[in-house]
C-alpha positions as CSV (number, residue, x, y, z in Angstrom):
1,M,11.2,4.0,16.2
2,K,7.5,4.5,16.1
3,F,5.3,3.7,13.1
4,L,1.8,4.6,12.1
5,L,0.2,1.8,10.0
6,S,-2.8,2.0,7.8
7,N,-4.2,0.4,4.6
8,D,-7.3,0.5,2.3
9,D,-8.5,-3.1,2.7
10,G,-9.8,-2.5,6.3
11,I,-8.5,-3.1,9.8
12,E,-9.2,-6.8,9.7
13,A,-7.3,-7.5,6.4
14,P,-4.7,-10.2,6.4
15,G,-2.3,-8.0,4.6
16,L,-2.4,-5.5,7.4
17,A,-1.7,-8.3,9.9
18,A,1.3,-9.3,7.8
19,L,2.6,-5.7,7.9
20,E,2.2,-5.5,11.6
21,A,4.1,-8.7,12.0
22,A,7.0,-7.4,10.0
23,A,7.1,-3.9,11.4
24,C,6.9,-4.8,15.1
25,A,10.6,-5.9,15.0
26,F,11.6,-2.4,14.1
27,G,9.7,-0.4,16.7
28,D,6.4,0.5,18.3
29,L,3.2,0.4,16.2
30,V,0.0,2.3,16.2
31,T,-2.6,1.1,13.6
32,V,-5.2,3.5,12.3
33,A,-7.1,1.8,9.4
34,P,-10.5,1.9,7.8
35,A,-13.3,0.2,9.5
36,G,-14.1,-1.6,6.2
37,P,-12.8,-2.0,2.7
38,Q,-11.9,1.3,1.0
39,S,-10.0,0.0,-2.1
40,G,-10.0,2.4,-5.1
41,K,-10.8,5.5,-3.0
42,S,-7.6,7.1,-4.1
43,H,-6.9,10.3,-2.2
44,C,-10.5,11.0,-1.3
45,V,-11.0,12.7,2.1
46,T,-14.1,13.4,4.2
47,W,-15.1,17.1,4.0
48,E,-18.7,17.0,5.2
49,G,-19.8,15.5,8.5
50,P,-17.7,13.9,11.2
51,V,-15.2,11.1,10.9
52,R,-15.6,8.5,13.6
53,L,-12.4,7.1,15.3
54,E,-13.2,3.9,17.1
55,E,-10.7,2.2,19.4
56,R,-10.4,-1.6,18.7
57,G,-7.7,-2.5,21.2
58,P,-4.3,-1.3,22.5
59,G,-2.8,0.8,19.7
60,R,-5.5,-0.1,17.2
61,F,-8.1,2.3,15.9
62,A,-10.7,1.9,13.1
63,V,-11.7,5.0,11.1
64,H,-15.1,5.2,9.5
65,G,-13.6,7.0,6.5
66,T,-11.0,6.8,3.8
67,P,-7.3,5.8,4.0
68,A,-6.3,9.5,3.7
69,D,-8.7,10.2,6.6
70,C,-6.8,7.5,8.6
71,S,-3.5,9.2,8.0
72,R,-4.9,12.6,9.0
73,L,-6.5,11.4,12.2
74,G,-3.6,9.0,13.0
75,L,-1.0,11.7,12.8
76,L,-3.0,14.5,14.3
77,R,-4.9,12.7,17.1
78,V,-3.3,9.3,17.8
79,A,0.4,9.1,16.9
80,S,1.8,12.6,16.1
81,D,5.2,11.3,17.4
82,A,5.3,8.6,14.7
83,Q,8.5,8.7,12.6
84,W,7.2,6.7,9.6
85,V,3.9,5.9,8.0
86,L,3.5,2.4,6.5
87,S,0.5,1.4,4.5
88,G,-0.7,-2.1,3.2
89,I,0.0,-4.8,2.6
90,N,-2.5,-4.4,-0.2
91,H,-4.4,-7.4,-1.4
92,G,-3.3,-6.9,-5.0
93,G,-0.7,-5.0,-6.9
94,N,-0.5,-1.2,-7.1
95,L,1.7,-0.9,-10.1
96,G,2.2,1.9,-12.7
97,A,-0.8,4.1,-13.0
98,D,-2.5,2.2,-10.2
99,V,-0.8,4.5,-7.7
100,Y,-3.2,7.3,-8.7
101,Y,-6.3,5.2,-7.8
102,S,-4.9,3.4,-4.8
103,G,-6.1,4.1,-1.3
104,T,-3.0,2.2,0.0
105,V,-0.7,4.7,-1.7
106,A,-2.9,7.7,-0.8
107,A,-2.5,6.9,2.9
108,V,1.2,7.4,2.6
109,R,1.0,10.3,0.1
110,E,-1.2,12.2,2.6
111,A,1.4,11.7,5.3
112,V,4.2,12.9,3.1
113,L,2.3,16.1,2.3
114,H,2.4,16.8,6.0
115,G,6.1,16.0,6.5
116,W,6.2,12.3,7.4
117,P,8.1,9.8,5.3
118,G,6.3,6.6,4.3
119,I,6.2,3.3,2.4
120,A,3.3,1.7,0.6
121,F,3.3,-2.1,0.3
122,S,1.2,-4.2,-2.1
123,Q,1.2,-7.9,-2.9
124,Y,0.5,-8.7,-6.5
125,L,-1.8,-11.7,-6.9
126,R,-2.3,-14.0,-9.9
127,E,-4.6,-16.0,-7.7
128,E,-6.9,-14.9,-4.9
129,E,-4.9,-16.4,-2.0
130,S,-1.4,-15.4,-0.9
131,D,1.3,-16.8,1.3
132,W,1.3,-13.9,3.8
133,E,4.0,-15.4,6.0
134,R,6.4,-15.2,3.1
135,T,5.2,-11.7,2.3
136,T,6.0,-10.8,5.9
137,R,9.6,-12.0,5.5
138,W,10.0,-10.0,2.3
139,T,8.5,-6.9,4.1
140,S,11.2,-7.2,6.8
141,R,13.9,-7.3,4.1
142,V,12.5,-4.2,2.5
143,L,12.1,-2.3,5.8
144,T,15.7,-3.2,6.8
145,E,16.9,-1.5,3.6
146,L,14.6,1.5,3.3
147,L,14.6,2.6,6.9
148,S,18.4,2.8,6.8
149,R,18.3,5.4,4.0
150,P,18.3,9.1,4.6
151,V,14.8,10.7,4.8
152,E,14.2,13.2,2.0
153,P,11.3,15.7,2.1
154,G,8.6,14.7,-0.4
155,L,10.0,11.2,-1.0
156,F,8.1,8.0,-0.4
157,Y,8.4,4.4,-1.6
158,N,5.9,2.2,-3.4
159,V,6.7,-1.5,-3.0
160,N,5.1,-4.3,-4.9
161,F,5.8,-8.0,-4.1
162,P,5.5,-10.7,-6.8
163,Q,3.4,-13.8,-6.3
164,L,5.7,-16.8,-6.6
165,A,5.3,-20.6,-6.5
166,A,6.6,-22.3,-3.4
167,H,9.6,-23.7,-5.3
168,D,10.6,-20.4,-6.9
169,P,13.9,-18.7,-5.6
170,E,13.7,-15.8,-3.3
171,P,13.1,-12.5,-5.2
172,K,15.6,-9.7,-5.4
173,M,14.8,-6.1,-4.4
174,V,14.9,-4.0,-7.6
175,F,14.8,-0.2,-7.5
176,C,12.9,0.7,-10.7
177,P,10.9,3.6,-12.2
178,L,7.1,3.8,-12.3
179,D,5.6,2.5,-15.5
180,P,3.1,5.1,-16.8
181,S,1.2,2.6,-18.8
182,P,-2.5,2.6,-17.7
183,I,-4.7,-0.4,-17.4
184,P,-6.5,-0.7,-20.8
185,L,-10.0,0.7,-20.6
186,S,-12.6,-2.0,-20.9
187,Y,-16.2,-2.3,-19.8
188,R,-18.5,-5.2,-19.8
189,P,-22.1,-4.1,-20.7
190,E,-25.2,-5.5,-19.1
191,G,-28.2,-3.6,-20.4
192,D,-27.7,0.0,-19.4
193,D,-25.0,-0.9,-16.8
194,H,-21.3,-1.0,-17.6
195,H,-19.0,-3.0,-15.3
196,V,-15.5,-1.4,-15.1
197,Y,-12.6,-3.3,-16.5
198,D,-13.1,-6.9,-17.3
199,G,-9.7,-7.5,-18.8
200,V,-6.8,-9.5,-17.5
201,Y,-4.5,-7.5,-15.2
202,S,-1.4,-9.6,-16.0
203,T,-1.6,-8.8,-19.7
204,R,-1.4,-5.1,-19.3
205,R,1.2,-3.2,-21.3
206,R,4.6,-2.9,-19.6
207,I,7.9,-1.1,-20.2
208,P,11.1,-3.3,-19.7
209,G,12.9,-2.4,-16.4
210,A,10.0,-0.4,-14.9
211,D,7.9,-1.5,-11.9
212,I,5.2,-3.6,-13.8
213,A,7.7,-5.7,-15.7
214,T,9.9,-6.1,-12.6
215,C,7.0,-7.4,-10.4
216,F,5.5,-9.6,-13.1
217,G,9.0,-10.9,-13.7
218,G,9.2,-12.3,-10.1
219,Q,11.2,-9.6,-8.3
220,I,10.3,-7.1,-5.6
221,A,9.7,-3.7,-7.3
222,V,10.7,-0.7,-5.2
223,T,9.8,2.7,-6.7
224,E,10.8,6.1,-5.4
225,M,7.9,8.5,-5.6
226,R,8.4,12.2,-5.2
227,L,5.8,14.8,-4.5
228,F,8.1,17.8,-4.6
């Protein structure tokens, strides 16, 4: 099996390295990721001017553009024979309404629009640092399950890992719906400037049994997303 990997945190992000470490056991990898951080770019694509594709090593390419640009160039110019597109592992959760803002999710969504199946991975963080080795193990578990399932046109998966203490038991994989609850709108004013969202992510509203509550409750939230 051959995989195209991308993300929105940039080609040097530790989460991408964790995804590569997990996915390499399942097949061949080609990584096409942004040259620098592109978080929050959603499904933005480059319409005006060129998009530079820069080789960074065997099977690794940096795109001076958005995550959706990475999927386009990766599938059209670098790895058209890829069978799956994997994106992440994002440094932070992409839960509920986050999927509409996330570049991590958009990299997969762009691929699905063109006929490739995909999975977006994110690591929820209560603190800045994460145990990426443990996240790699969880990613391998998820890949074992999801890659064995039949491919359905228009379907992709959004996966969010919890952040657990070292002594916590291993999380379960829970298939759950997307929670439509948005992050509460909040701005911190400084003169004429307004800084977006100064609230606490973990206190956001949640629906029992949906992805936000599942991940915050210490389990791996797996959500089926359908475009058509």
